[in-house]
Each structure stands twice: as structure tokens, then as C-alpha cells.
N, C-alpha and C positions, 0 to 999 in steps of 0.2 A: 364811680358811679359813672352810669351809661347818658351821653345827651337825648333828651327827650324826643329832639329834631333828628339826631343818628339814627335811636333806637326806631323810629318814623321814618325814616328814608330807607332802612335794611326792611323794616315789614312791607314800604310800597313797593319795593327790587324784589320779593322773593314774592309776594301776591303775582308782581306782572308774570315772575318767571315762570309760577302754577298756570298762569293763562294765557301765559305762551306754549306750555304743554300740552293742556288741554285743547288748544287751538292747532296744533297737531297731530295730535291722535283723531281730532273731528277729522279734520282735514285724510287723514289717512283712510279710514271710515269712508267716508261720500268718496272719495276715490275706485277703493274695491266696491262699495255700492253701486257705482253704475258700470264700470264695467263685468258684473255680475247682471245687470239688468240690459247689458247689450247683449250679453249673453244668453240671455233668457228671451231675449227678444230676437236674434237668430235659432233656437229654441224653437221659438214658435213657428219662424217662416220653413224651416221644415218641416216642422207638421201638417202644418197648411199644403206644403210642394207635395207632400204626400195623403193627401185627403184626410186627413184623418180632424178637422172643426171642433172635437171635442181640447182635442190636445192642443190644439192648437190657442183656442179661448182661455185653454187657464195657465198657458205659457204666459201669456198676454198680461191676463191679472197680477199674475208673480210677476213681472217686469214692471209692468203702470207703479206693485206698490215696493216696489226695492229702488223704484228711482222717486217715490215720492218720499222715503226714507231719505235719502242720498239729497233729497233737496229739504228735508229736514234740517241736518248737519251744519248743510253751506248755511243756512239760515242763526244755526245755534254761532255758529262761525261770525256769522257778520256781526253780533249783539254782541260778541268778546272781544269782538276788533272795537267795535265801537268803546266799551267797558275802559279798554287801551288808552285813550286820544284820551 
């Protein structure tokens, strides 16, 4: 027969491990999105330099959206880390 306290400790450890894995995944997503936003910003600058304001505007909107998505992952990471405490 398993001790209820032991089963509870195992469940808590498993939950924390799953949360840590999710935090790692979210961090990788945020990092990738920040890198892509920087890349899109460089494309915006290239369009601007080549006198292509429509292209520059498109890349600027995409970079802003990508950066917002990255910040959302960071917010979710913060919430998960608070729940681990």
C-alpha cells in the first residue's frame, strides 16, 4: 500500500517537472520570436533604404506582431514560475 503523503510528493514533483519543461519550451519560443523580430526589423530597414515604404511598413507590422508574441511567452513564463514557488 502506498503512503498518501508519498503519492502526493511524487505528484507534486511530476507537476513541477512538467511545468519546468513547459517553461523551457516557452523560453525557446520567446527567444526564437525575438530573433525573428530583429531579422524582420533589418528587412524593414533594407526596404526603407531602397525607397520601398510599403515593404518597410509591412515588415514593421510583422516585426511588432512577432515581438508582441514573444513578450506573451515571457509573460506566460513569469506566471508559471510564480506557480512553482
